Residue frames as qw, qx, qy, qz and C-alpha x, y, z in Angstrom:
[[0.398, -0.686, 0.234, -0.562, -8.62, -203.56, -54.67],
 [0.294, 0.197, -0.872, 0.339, -6.90, -205.59, -51.88],
 [0.656, -0.527, -0.442, -0.311, -9.20, -207.38, -49.52],
 [0.081, -0.515, 0.581, -0.625, -8.90, -206.66, -45.81],
 [0.567, -0.217, -0.794, 0.030, -9.36, -209.46, -43.35],
 [0.356, -0.464, 0.265, -0.767, -11.62, -208.69, -40.38],
 [0.090, -0.037, -0.944, 0.316, -12.67, -210.70, -37.38],
 [0.222, -0.588, -0.763, -0.150, -16.08, -211.05, -35.84],
 [0.254, -0.906, -0.263, 0.212, -15.51, -207.97, -33.76],
 [0.580, 0.327, 0.057, 0.744, -13.51, -204.93, -34.94],
 [0.170, -0.631, -0.229, 0.721, -12.70, -201.44, -33.69],
 [0.339, 0.599, 0.490, 0.535, -14.24, -198.84, -36.06],
 [0.110, -0.350, -0.144, 0.919, -14.31, -195.05, -36.36],
 [0.252, 0.734, 0.611, 0.157, -17.44, -193.26, -37.58],
 [0.198, 0.928, 0.135, 0.286, -16.80, -189.93, -39.28],
 [0.464, 0.514, -0.415, 0.590, -13.28, -189.84, -37.79],
 [0.523, -0.683, 0.149, -0.487, -14.64, -189.86, -34.18],
 [0.415, -0.521, 0.703, -0.250, -13.75, -192.10, -31.29],
 [0.350, 0.168, -0.901, -0.196, -13.17, -195.83, -31.74],
 [0.721, -0.134, 0.355, -0.580, -16.04, -198.13, -30.88],
 [0.289, -0.128, 0.942, 0.113, -16.41, -201.91, -31.08],
 [0.652, 0.266, -0.190, -0.684, -18.53, -203.23, -33.96],
 [0.686, 0.014, 0.722, -0.090, -19.98, -206.70, -34.51],
 [0.233, 0.328, -0.669, -0.625, -19.31, -208.05, -38.04],
 [0.597, 0.227, 0.676, -0.369, -22.46, -209.88, -39.21],
 [0.012, -0.137, 0.762, 0.633, -22.56, -211.51, -42.66],
 [0.049, 0.473, 0.879, 0.035, -26.23, -212.36, -42.06],
 [0.061, 0.748, 0.334, -0.570, -27.20, -208.71, -41.84],
 [0.528, 0.622, 0.394, 0.423, -27.97, -207.09, -45.15],
 [0.070, 0.867, 0.028, 0.492, -27.65, -203.54, -43.70],
 [0.450, 0.094, -0.517, 0.722, -25.37, -201.97, -41.17],
 [0.410, -0.782, -0.408, -0.231, -26.78, -200.42, -37.98],
 [0.278, 0.296, -0.427, 0.808, -25.73, -197.83, -35.36],
 [0.271, -0.540, -0.687, 0.404, -27.09, -197.27, -31.92],
 [0.021, 0.858, 0.377, 0.348, -29.35, -194.20, -31.86],
 [0.459, -0.870, -0.025, 0.180, -27.65, -192.71, -28.80],
 [0.650, -0.270, 0.335, 0.627, -24.19, -193.18, -30.28],
 [0.395, 0.514, 0.469, 0.600, -25.24, -191.56, -33.52],
 [0.167, -0.938, -0.250, -0.170, -26.64, -188.61, -31.61],
 [0.609, -0.695, 0.119, 0.363, -23.44, -188.33, -29.47],
 [0.567, -0.126, 0.457, 0.673, -21.25, -188.33, -32.59],
 [0.287, 0.650, 0.038, -0.703, -23.60, -185.88, -34.37],
 [0.248, -0.005, 0.833, 0.495, -24.07, -188.24, -37.26],
 [0.386, 0.679, 0.574, -0.245, -26.72, -187.43, -39.86],
 [0.545, 0.034, 0.235, -0.804, -28.78, -186.02, -41.35],
 [0.603, 0.216, 0.754, -0.144, -31.44, -188.71, -41.92],
 [0.110, 0.302, -0.570, -0.756, -31.56, -189.29, -45.68],
 [0.589, -0.099, -0.585, -0.548, -34.42, -191.82, -45.82],
 [0.620, -0.247, 0.579, -0.469, -36.49, -194.25, -43.84],
 [0.489, 0.263, -0.773, -0.306, -36.41, -197.93, -44.60],
 [0.890, -0.258, 0.013, -0.375, -38.33, -201.04, -43.51],
 [0.184, 0.538, -0.807, 0.158, -35.90, -203.25, -41.72],
 [0.903, -0.202, -0.313, -0.216, -36.50, -206.93, -40.79],
 [0.075, 0.528, -0.732, 0.425, -34.92, -208.11, -37.56],
 [0.298, -0.116, -0.924, 0.209, -35.37, -210.72, -34.88],
 [0.082, 0.330, 0.552, -0.761, -37.79, -208.25, -33.22],
 [0.420, 0.689, 0.571, -0.154, -40.01, -207.93, -36.30],
 [0.442, 0.436, 0.346, 0.704, -40.20, -205.39, -39.10],
 [0.196, -0.787, -0.289, 0.509, -39.76, -201.69, -38.25],
 [0.425, 0.822, 0.106, 0.363, -39.39, -198.43, -40.12],
 [0.644, -0.515, -0.023, 0.566, -35.98, -197.05, -39.28],
 [0.173, 0.952, -0.140, -0.208, -34.21, -193.81, -40.09],
 [0.872, 0.153, 0.146, 0.441, -31.17, -194.20, -42.37],
 [0.098, -0.928, 0.211, 0.292, -28.03, -191.96, -42.40],
 [0.808, 0.473, -0.172, 0.305, -24.88, -191.95, -44.46],
 [0.481, -0.823, 0.291, 0.079, -21.58, -191.95, -42.56],
 [0.496, 0.606, -0.611, 0.115, -17.91, -192.53, -43.24],
 [0.871, -0.448, 0.177, -0.092, -16.61, -195.56, -41.44],
 [0.280, 0.682, -0.672, 0.070, -12.98, -196.64, -40.93],
 [0.946, -0.237, 0.192, -0.110, -12.27, -200.35, -40.42],
 [0.835, -0.177, 0.298, 0.427, -8.66, -201.58, -40.22],
 [0.239, -0.503, 0.260, 0.789, -7.40, -198.26, -41.71],
 [0.135, 0.259, 0.691, 0.661, -9.76, -198.47, -44.71],
 [0.216, 0.365, 0.324, -0.845, -12.30, -195.65, -45.02],
 [0.007, -0.300, -0.790, -0.535, -15.57, -196.02, -46.88],
 [0.393, -0.019, 0.152, -0.907, -18.95, -194.28, -46.92],
 [0.206, -0.217, -0.940, -0.162, -22.09, -196.37, -46.23],
 [0.510, -0.446, -0.185, -0.712, -25.69, -196.22, -45.18],
 [0.190, -0.019, -0.869, 0.456, -26.53, -197.16, -41.66],
 [0.446, -0.613, -0.476, -0.446, -29.96, -197.59, -40.06],
 [0.085, -0.409, 0.529, -0.738, -30.47, -196.15, -36.58],
 [0.721, -0.353, -0.551, -0.229, -31.80, -198.45, -33.89],
 [0.531, -0.698, 0.335, -0.345, -31.89, -198.80, -30.11],
 [0.794, 0.217, -0.545, 0.161, -28.93, -201.13, -29.57],
 [0.249, -0.673, 0.438, -0.541, -28.53, -200.21, -25.87],
 [0.857, -0.273, 0.335, -0.282, -29.47, -203.74, -24.78],
 [0.926, 0.339, -0.087, 0.143, -26.82, -205.24, -27.14],
 [0.762, -0.431, 0.099, 0.473, -23.17, -205.79, -26.51],
 [0.445, -0.030, 0.339, 0.828, -21.93, -203.80, -29.53],
 [0.180, 0.653, 0.242, -0.695, -23.24, -200.31, -30.51],
 [0.390, 0.582, -0.415, -0.580, -22.42, -200.85, -34.20],
 [0.785, 0.133, 0.605, 0.017, -23.34, -203.76, -36.48],
 [0.136, 0.541, -0.554, -0.619, -21.48, -204.03, -39.78],
 [0.777, 0.315, 0.489, -0.239, -23.54, -205.79, -42.44],
 [0.720, 0.260, 0.513, 0.388, -23.12, -206.87, -46.05],
 [0.326, 0.921, 0.177, 0.120, -23.49, -203.30, -47.46],
 [0.157, -0.901, 0.401, 0.060, -20.10, -202.45, -45.96],
 [0.704, -0.306, 0.619, 0.166, -18.44, -205.88, -46.11],
 [0.750, 0.514, 0.378, 0.173, -18.97, -206.04, -49.93],
 [0.246, 0.957, -0.143, 0.061, -16.55, -203.05, -50.23],
 [0.530, 0.600, -0.544, 0.252, -13.44, -205.17, -49.96],
 [0.387, -0.513, 0.633, -0.431, -13.57, -207.07, -46.62],
 [0.692, 0.020, -0.712, -0.114, -13.16, -210.80, -45.92],
 [0.642, -0.574, 0.231, -0.453, -14.21, -212.32, -42.60],
 [0.553, 0.216, -0.774, 0.219, -11.96, -214.70, -40.65],
 [0.689, -0.624, -0.180, -0.322, -13.80, -215.89, -37.49],
 [0.854, -0.221, -0.242, 0.403, -10.45, -217.10, -36.05],
 [0.327, 0.532, -0.161, 0.764, -9.00, -213.55, -36.02],
 [0.355, -0.258, -0.637, 0.633, -8.47, -212.42, -32.49],
 [0.147, -0.855, -0.490, -0.089, -11.23, -210.22, -30.96],
 [0.287, 0.502, -0.113, 0.808, -10.41, -206.52, -30.49],
 [0.524, -0.770, -0.353, -0.089, -11.74, -206.33, -26.91]]
């Protein structure tokens, strides 16, 4: 499988919906989607709940499975749902997605 080079911020599509900006975070084990965005895109159903450690402490979060498209590559992955309204990016891409054939180049131009 060819590796796709991504920057620190990429445009992504969830379940073929509208494009949104996502933060690429190699330090995050799991990927996360803003609860409001997930509701708007009708993502779901919740398949499990998982204890997630973050800078704000440990919380039990709902987890969904969704298709995500990054740089024209589609893959399915699990995403935990969190209130990301106070954050710059509604989607965080973690290691569970990046391990599926992505390399990170911090010098790659931002997709703003």
